[in-house]
C-alpha positions as CSV (number, residue, x, y, z in Angstrom):
1,X,-15.2,98.4,87.6
2,X,-17.8,96.5,85.4
3,X,-20.8,94.9,87.1
4,X,-19.6,91.2,86.5
5,X,-16.4,91.9,88.6
6,X,-18.5,94.4,91.2
7,X,-20.9,90.8,91.4
8,X,-17.8,88.6,91.5
9,X,-16.6,90.7,94.5
10,X,-20.3,90.9,96.3
11,X,-20.4,87.2,95.7
12,X,-16.9,86.7,97.5
13,X,-17.5,88.7,100.5
14,X,-20.7,86.8,101.0
15,X,-19.0,83.2,100.5
16,X,-16.1,84.5,103.1
17,X,-18.9,85.5,105.2
18,X,-20.7,82.2,105.2
19,X,-17.7,80.6,106.0
20,X,-17.3,83.3,108.9
21,X,-13.6,84.6,107.3
22,X,-12.6,88.7,106.9
23,X,-10.0,90.5,105.5
24,X,-6.7,90.5,108.3
25,X,-6.5,94.2,109.0
26,X,-8.6,97.3,109.7
27,X,-11.3,97.1,107.3
28,X,-15.3,97.5,106.8
29,X,-16.1,95.1,104.3
30,X,-19.5,95.8,102.9
31,X,-22.3,93.3,100.9
32,X,-21.6,95.0,97.8
33,X,-18.1,93.8,97.6
34,X,-16.3,97.5,98.5
35,X,-14.0,97.7,101.2
36,X,-13.0,100.5,103.6
37,X,-9.2,100.6,104.9
38,X,-9.3,102.1,108.5
39,X,-6.4,103.2,110.9
40,X,-6.6,103.4,114.4
41,X,-5.3,106.3,116.3
42,X,-4.5,106.7,119.8
43,X,-4.5,110.5,120.6
44,X,-3.2,112.1,124.0
45,X,-2.1,115.2,124.9
46,X,1.6,116.0,125.1
47,X,1.1,117.1,128.3
48,X,-0.6,114.0,129.5
49,X,1.1,111.1,128.1
50,X,0.7,109.0,131.6
51,X,-2.8,109.6,132.2
52,X,-5.2,106.6,130.4
53,X,-8.1,108.9,131.2
54,X,-6.5,111.7,128.7
55,X,-6.8,109.2,125.5
56,X,-8.7,109.1,122.9
57,X,-9.3,106.6,120.1
58,X,-10.2,107.3,117.0
59,X,-10.8,104.8,113.9
60,X,-10.5,106.8,110.4
61,X,-11.3,105.7,106.9
62,X,-8.0,105.5,105.2
63,X,-9.1,104.4,101.6
64,X,-12.0,103.3,99.3
65,X,-11.8,100.5,97.2
66,X,-14.5,98.6,94.9
67,X,-11.6,96.4,93.4
68,X,-9.5,94.8,95.7
69,X,-7.8,91.6,96.7
70,X,-6.2,90.2,100.2
71,X,-3.8,87.4,100.9
72,X,-4.6,86.7,104.4
73,X,-8.0,86.3,105.9
74,X,-8.9,85.6,109.3
75,X,-11.5,83.8,110.9
76,X,-14.5,85.5,112.5
77,X,-16.2,82.5,113.7
78,X,-16.2,83.3,117.8
79,X,-19.1,85.7,118.3
80,X,-19.8,86.6,121.6
81,X,-22.6,88.6,121.5
82,X,-25.4,89.2,119.4
83,X,-28.7,91.4,119.2
84,X,-31.8,91.6,117.3
85,X,-33.9,94.4,115.9
86,X,-36.6,94.9,113.2
87,X,-35.2,92.3,110.7
88,X,-31.4,93.2,111.6
89,X,-29.0,91.3,113.6
90,X,-25.8,92.4,115.2
91,X,-22.9,90.3,115.9
92,X,-19.6,91.0,118.0
93,X,-16.5,88.5,118.5
94,X,-13.2,87.9,118.5
95,X,-10.9,86.1,116.0
96,X,-8.1,84.2,118.1
97,X,-6.2,83.3,114.8
98,X,-3.7,86.0,115.3
99,X,-4.0,87.4,118.6
100,X,-7.0,88.8,120.1
101,X,-9.1,90.5,117.0
102,X,-12.3,92.6,117.4
103,X,-15.2,92.2,114.7
104,X,-18.1,93.4,114.7
105,X,-20.9,92.9,111.9
106,X,-24.4,93.7,110.7
107,X,-26.4,91.0,109.0
108,X,-30.5,90.2,108.0
109,X,-31.6,88.4,110.8
110,X,-32.8,85.4,108.1
111,X,-31.7,82.0,107.8
112,X,-28.4,83.2,106.1
113,X,-27.6,85.9,108.4
114,X,-26.9,88.0,105.0
115,X,-24.5,90.0,105.4
116,X,-24.6,93.9,105.6
117,X,-21.2,95.0,106.5
118,X,-18.4,93.7,108.8
119,X,-15.4,95.6,110.8
120,X,-12.9,93.9,111.7
121,X,-9.8,95.9,113.5
122,X,-7.0,94.1,114.2
123,X,-5.7,96.8,116.6
124,X,-8.7,96.2,118.8
125,X,-9.4,94.2,121.4
126,X,-12.0,91.8,121.3
127,X,-15.7,93.0,121.0
128,X,-17.6,91.2,123.8
129,X,-21.4,92.7,123.7
130,X,-23.4,94.6,121.0
131,X,-26.6,96.3,121.0
132,X,-28.4,97.3,118.1
133,X,-31.2,99.9,117.3
134,X,-32.7,101.9,114.3
135,X,-29.6,104.0,113.8
136,X,-26.7,102.4,115.3
137,X,-24.8,99.2,116.4
138,X,-23.0,99.4,119.7
139,X,-20.2,97.1,120.7
140,X,-18.3,97.4,124.0
141,X,-14.7,96.0,123.7
142,X,-12.8,94.4,126.6
143,X,-10.5,97.1,126.9
144,X,-13.7,99.3,127.8
145,X,-14.3,101.5,124.9
146,X,-17.6,101.3,123.2
147,X,-17.7,101.7,119.2
148,X,-20.9,102.8,118.2
149,X,-21.1,102.4,114.2
150,X,-23.9,104.7,112.4
151,X,-25.8,101.2,111.0
152,X,-25.7,102.9,107.3
153,X,-22.2,104.5,107.4
154,X,-20.3,102.1,109.2
155,X,-17.1,104.0,108.6
156,X,-17.8,107.0,110.7
157,X,-17.8,105.0,113.8
158,X,-17.4,106.7,117.1
159,X,-14.8,105.4,120.3
160,X,-15.5,106.4,123.5
161,X,-14.6,104.9,126.9
162,X,-17.0,103.1,129.1
163,X,-17.7,105.0,132.3
164,X,-18.0,101.7,133.9
165,X,-14.5,101.0,133.6
166,X,-12.8,102.7,136.2
167,X,-10.2,105.5,135.2
168,X,-11.5,106.3,132.2
169,X,-13.6,108.9,130.9
170,X,-16.7,108.8,128.3
């Protein structure tokens, strides 16, 4: 991809973020215009199919693209939580446009909320809490799962269960 196409894609991503829109599906969109397609997988041992404590969830990278398009964009305008840390801001919320789609974003804590990356999971519950530190953005979903996104590699997210939710293990 040439530099002008990259710049055009980055401009489109930034414009969509300002309009509080994101691709509809399971994606991580980066400020440089690149996109990572993710798959949300639920795993459970065959001998414990009726035991929710035996579940484990994984959001795995399926494809990375620098030149992409999508016909469907969803609103990510319902921010349910934010947290700032040393010039950055983490956001968490939901898109109620097509049901409750969870999303998490990392931006600069400036007047424009300049986007670094935005993760949207069509299969996740909304995210209602978020914290940020020097290494990770951690978001809690309304279903009791904790998603820990490394700041510089959000596609390497780790999903665990919230120990505060009865019947779930971390």
